[in-house]
N, C-alpha and C positions, 0 to 999 in steps of 0.2 A: 229821746224818740224824735225822729224826723217827722214833723206833723204833715208834710206833703207826701210822705211815703212811710206810713207807720209799719208796713210789713216788710220794708227793706232789710232791716236787721235780721229778720227771721230767714229771708231768702238768702241773704249773704252767709248766714250760718249753715243753712242747707248745702250750699255750694262748697263751703269749707269742709264739710263732712266728707264729701267725695274726694276732695283734694287730699285730705289726711289719709283716707283709706288707700288711695292710689299711691301716694308717696310711700306708704308702708309696704305695699305689695309689689309694685313695679318701678316706682320712682318716676313715672311718667306723668308729670303734671306741668302745667304752664298757666300763666295769667296774661290776659290781654290788657292793654293800657286803660280800658275802661272797667275793669273788674271781672270780665267774663273768665271762667275757669275751664281749663282742659283737664280732665281727670280720666286716666286710663287704668282700670282696676285689673285688667287682664282676664276678667270673667267673660264667658261667652254669652252674656246677656247684654243687649243693647243699652238698657237703662244704666248699666253699671260702668259704661265707657261713654263719657259725655262731655259735651260742651254746654256749660250752664251759665246763662246770663242773669245776674241779680238786678239788672237795670229795668226800670219801667219802660224804657225805650231802647231796646237791644240794638246794637250796632251790627248790621249784616256784614260789614267790612271786618269788623273785629272777629266775628265768628268764622268768616271765611279764612282769615289769617291762621286762626288756631286749627281749623280743619285741615289747611294745607300743610301745617307742621307735622300732621300724621299721615298724610296721604302718601301711598295708598293704604287704606285701612285694612288690617288683617283680621279685625274683630267686629262683630256687630256693635253699632254705636248709635248715639242719639244727640238731639239738640234739645235743651230745655229752656223755654222762655216763659215769661209771666204773661198771662192773659192771652189775647188773640195774637198770633205772630203776624207781623207786617208782611205785605206781599214780597218785599225784597228778601225777608228771612225765609219765607216759604219757597220762593224761587231758588234760593241758595240751597236749601235742604234738598229740593227736588233734583237739582244737578248732581247731588251725591246719592241719589236713589232713596232719599228719606221722604216719604210721602204719606205716611200714616200718622195722624194726629190723635193723641189721646189727651183728654182733659182730666186734670186730677185737682180736686179741691184742696186748698191749703186751709187746714183747720188749726185753730189756736185756742188753748185753754188759758185764760188770763189769771194773775195772781189773786183777784178779788173773789175767785171761786173757792180759794183755800185748799189745803191738802184734802184729797179724798180719803174716806175711810178705808182702813185696811181690809182688803178683800177676805172673806170668810167662806170658802166653798169646799165642802167635804174635807178631804185630807190634802188639798192642793197646797203645794209650796212653790213659791217663786224665788229663784236665787240667781245670783251672778255665777258665771261659769269661769273657771280658771283657764290659763293658756293651754294647758294640756287636755282640756275638754273641748277644744274648739272643733275637733273633727265630729264629735257627737253633736255639737250645736249645729254645724253646717248640714249634717245629714237630717236633722230634725227640721231645719228651715226648708230644705228641698222637699221633704216629705209633706210639710204643711202647705207648700205651694204646688204640691203634686207635680214636681219636675224631677228630671234626672239629677242624681247626686253630683255628677261632675260639673254641672252648671254652677254650683255654689262652692266649688273647691277652693276658690279664693278665700273664703271665710275660714278655712283651716290654717291659714298662715299664722304662726306664733307671733309674728310682728304686730298682729292687730291687738293682741292683749297688752301691748306697751304704748298704744295711742292714748295720750292724755285725754281724759274725759269720756272715753268711749267704753261701754260696758255691755256685755252680752248676757242675756237672761234665758233660762229654761224654767218652764212650769212643769212640775212633776207630780204624779199621783203614785204614791208608794215607790218613788224612786224611778219611775218610768216617765220619760218626757212626753208631754201632750201639747205643749205650746211653746212659743219663742217670742223674744223681743230684743231690741237693742236700743240703748240710749247714747246720745252724743251731747255732752254738756259743754256749753260755751257761755261764760258769764252767767247771765240770769236766765238763759234759755236751755231747756231740755228738748232736744229733737228725738222723736220716737221713730223707729224703723223695724223692719222684719217681724211685724206682729203677725204671727200665723198660729193656726190650730190644726192639729192632725185631723184628717177627715173623719175618722171614727169617734172623735171626741168633740165635735162642734155642737153648737146650740146648747152648750151647758154653762156658759159664762166664763170659760177659761181665758179666751183672748181678751175680754174686758178686765179680767182679774190681772192679767200681766200688764195691760195698759195702766190700770190704777196704781199697781205697785211701782211701776217705773215713774210715774208722776210723783208718787210719794218719796222715791229716792231722790228725784231732782229737788223737791222741796228741802230735803234734809241737807243739801249742799248749797242752798240758796238760789237755785235755778227754779224760780216759781212760775215761770211762763213755759208752757209745753206746746210743742207744735208737731204736726205730722202732715203728710200728703196721703189722702185717703182714696180708695176706689169709690165709685158711685154707690156700690153695694155697702161699703163700710161707713159711709157718711152718717146714716142715722144712728149706728152704733156709737160713734164717737160723739155725736151730738148729745146722746144720753149720758155721756161721761163728762159733760161740761165743755166740750169744744164747740166753736162756732166757725163756719166757713168765712174766710176774709177775702180771699180772692182764688184764682185758679191758675195752675201751671199747665202749659202745653208741652207735652213730650212728643218729639218727632222722631220717628223711627222708620226702618225700611218695612216692607210688606212682609 
């Protein structure tokens, strides 16, 4: 671990997830000389077409060069930086029409927490999905986020099922999907993504059950540190599952 930047490996792994996903769906990825990642998934969601800097001191010049490589942008896109963006990064983003800043807590669950207990809720089952079920998975994610299905069409790409370390999960009651999740395992790190619960099934612990089961799956592979970026609303839920907020990510998008 880099003692001067203990969260650095986690943020680098986060950026690599976007890079792998975009390499599988569009092939449109690029890295800057200081490690910033350009990843274009092809989704019509700004956060999934991104320039992500894992550096504590992001280079506006590096981000500008990556942005220029895609200009003009035909998809909604975003810039992700750690902490509070510098005036130079904010000004660069504004020149591209990106002026909305969203703060997301980076939450980490460390190995000393140990594996969580197996969730036991009613007849809920949490299982990984196969490549030919990605269409069902994508529809369930969209329903969980209460968004149009076509926004998440990128998740139906069979190539995603072949990405090393990436697994998609459905939580089901009697075979009916009620919640989703996704893990990206890299070394001793398990990244958690796409944790949603369908509106009619919320406040019953299903999202927490998916989260705990994915952490358990990570432990089984030796990936004993789990991380995620949470919404402000989700932060207390993940705190109860053993996560702690370590820093914040700023996602800069258009209005």
